[in-house]
N, C-alpha and C positions, 0 to 999 in steps of 0.2 A: 475482452478484458482479462483473459487468462494470462496474458503477458504480465499483468501487474502482480500476479501471484508468484512470478519467477523469483523475486528476492526472498520471499518466504520459503519457497521450496529449496533454494540454494542455501539459505541460512540454516535450515533444519538439517539438510544433508551434510553441510560442513561441520555442524556441531556434532552430529552422530559420528562422523569420521574422526573427530577429535576426542571421542569418548563420552559424548553426551547420551542422554536417555530420553526416548519419547515419553516415558512416564513422567519425567520432570516437566516436560512441556505441558502435558495434559493436566498435571497437578497444580500448575501455576494459576493462582486466583486472579481473575480479571474483575475489577470493580464495575458494576453497572452493566454486565454483559446482557441481561435481559433487555435493556434499552437498545443495545446494538442490534439484537435480533429483531426487535420491534421496528426499528428504522428501516432495516432491509425488507421486512415484510410489507411495510407501508409502501416503499418504493416499488416493490414487485407488483403489488396490487394496482398502484396508480398507473403504471406504464404498460399494462398488459390488458387484453380483452377480458371482460367486457367494460371494465371501468374506464379505460383510456378514451373511449368514445362518448362518454356521458357528459352533458353540459356542465354539471357541477365540478367534475374532475378537470375539465378544460379551464374552468374559471378559477378554482381554488388549488388545483394540483401543483402549479409552480411554487406557490407559497408554502404548501405542505412539504414539498420536497426540500425547500430551503430550511424549514423548521427541523427536518430530520438531520440536516447537516449541522445545525446548531446543537442538537441533542448529542450527535456523535462527537462533536468538538468538546462538549462538556464532559463526556465519558473519558475521552483521551486525557484531558487536563486533570480529571479526578485521579486517573491512574498514574499520572506524573507527579503526584503529591510527594513532598520530600521524604516521607518515611520509606519510600521505595527508591533510595538513592542509586542503587546499582542498575536500575532500568529507567531512570528519569529521561535520559536523552533520547532513546528511541520513541518513547511516548511523545516527547516534545516535538520531534521531527514529524511524526505522524499528525500531531495536532496542528502544526504549522501548515501542512499540506491541506488539511480539511479547512482551516481558516482561510487560506487563499482561495480555495474553491468556493466557500460560502461568500466571500467578498465579491468575487466576480459574478456569481449567480445573483446576489442581491442587487448589484449595480446594473444588471441586465434583466431586471424584472422577473426573476425566478427561472431564468434559463442560462445554460452554459453555452457561450458562443463557440462556434466551431468553424475552423478554417476550411473553406471549400477546396483549396489546393491539397490540404492534408487528407481530407475525405476522399478526394479523387485518387490520391496516391495509394490508399488502402482498398477502396471498393470500386474505383473507376468513376464514381459519381456520388453525390450526397445522398444519404438515406433518410432525409427528413420528409415525413409524410404529414402534410398539413391537415389531414382529416382526423388525425389521432393526437392525443396529448403527447407532447415531446418535451424532453428535458434539455434539448439543445436547440439552438437557433443559428442560422447562417451569419457569419461575420459580415459586417458592412461598415460604411462610414460612421454610422451612429453607435457602433459597438463601444462600450466602455471597458477599459482595461483589457484590450484584446490579447496582450502578452500573457495574461493569466488564463486564457481560454484553452480549448482543445486545439493545439497547434502542432503536436508531435505525432506523426503517423507511426504506428508500430509496424515492424517488418511483416510482409505478407506471409512469410513462412511460419509465423506463430499461429497456434490454434485460435481461431476467431479473433483476428487482429482488430484493433480499434484506433481511434485518435484520442490521445490523452493530453492532460495539462501538466503544468509544473506541480500543481497541488497533488494530482494523482501520483506522480513520480515520488514526491516526498512522502506521501502516505504509504506507498508500497515499500519504500526503503526503510521507513520507521518500523513498520510491522515486521519486515524481514529481519531487521537488527534485533527487535524484541524476541522474535522466535529463536534466533541464534543464541541469545543470552539465556533465555528461559530453558532451552534444551540443555545448556551447560550448567544449570544452576543446582544440580543435585550433589550435595556433599562436597567431596574433594575433586569432582569432575573438572571444575574450572582449573584447579591446580595441575591436574594431570594433563589437561589440554595445553596449558601454558608450557609445561615441560616438553610435550611433544613438539610444539612449535619451535621451541629453542633448539631441541635436538635436530629437527629437520633443517633448521637454518644453519647450524654448525656443520651438518653433514654436507650441505650444498656449498658452503664457503670453504671448508677445509678438507672435505673428503672423509672417508672412514678412518677412525683412529687406528694407528698401527701399534700392535702389541709388541713389547720388547721381547727379543729372543733370548731365551735362557742359555747360558753357557758361553755366550760370546764375550770377548774381551775388548 
């Protein structure tokens, strides 16, 4: 899943190159961030030993996982409230991604359907272990909304490649866009970045400006 962090890393790097500040990113307030931490902690506990092999986790785990998606969606929508107009659209894109994931998970009884072909492209074979609680299930004729499932294999050259969904991609792009904007949100940094972009564009289109030579007639 490290590939899904790429938009965020690229966004922060681009913002820093344009005059942004990591301090501005760190100082940006995120509403409901403890809920986000809690959802990831629950997911980490559910799908790792020893919890993942317990009967109660196998029975209730899929629905707890779906509940964490609903909580995450609520937090994203909360941060997209109109008082934050300059960052509404990144939060909205991320929320759309989580909503699509929650929809397909709910339609498939608490599991994310995964394409066997895509899994084979990444790992050579499916990694689904029936003895453990899994958040994925192989796609089949009974799969609901398969186009929203994990169907996109990440390149093998990425660190820890995985199979991702449309929702995952939208979530990653939304968070990356937010990180870019937040890193540029300190004082006049956004204005300086805009001037740099304009200057680079003019330089590429017209070349360096020629200074007039003095004394020529």
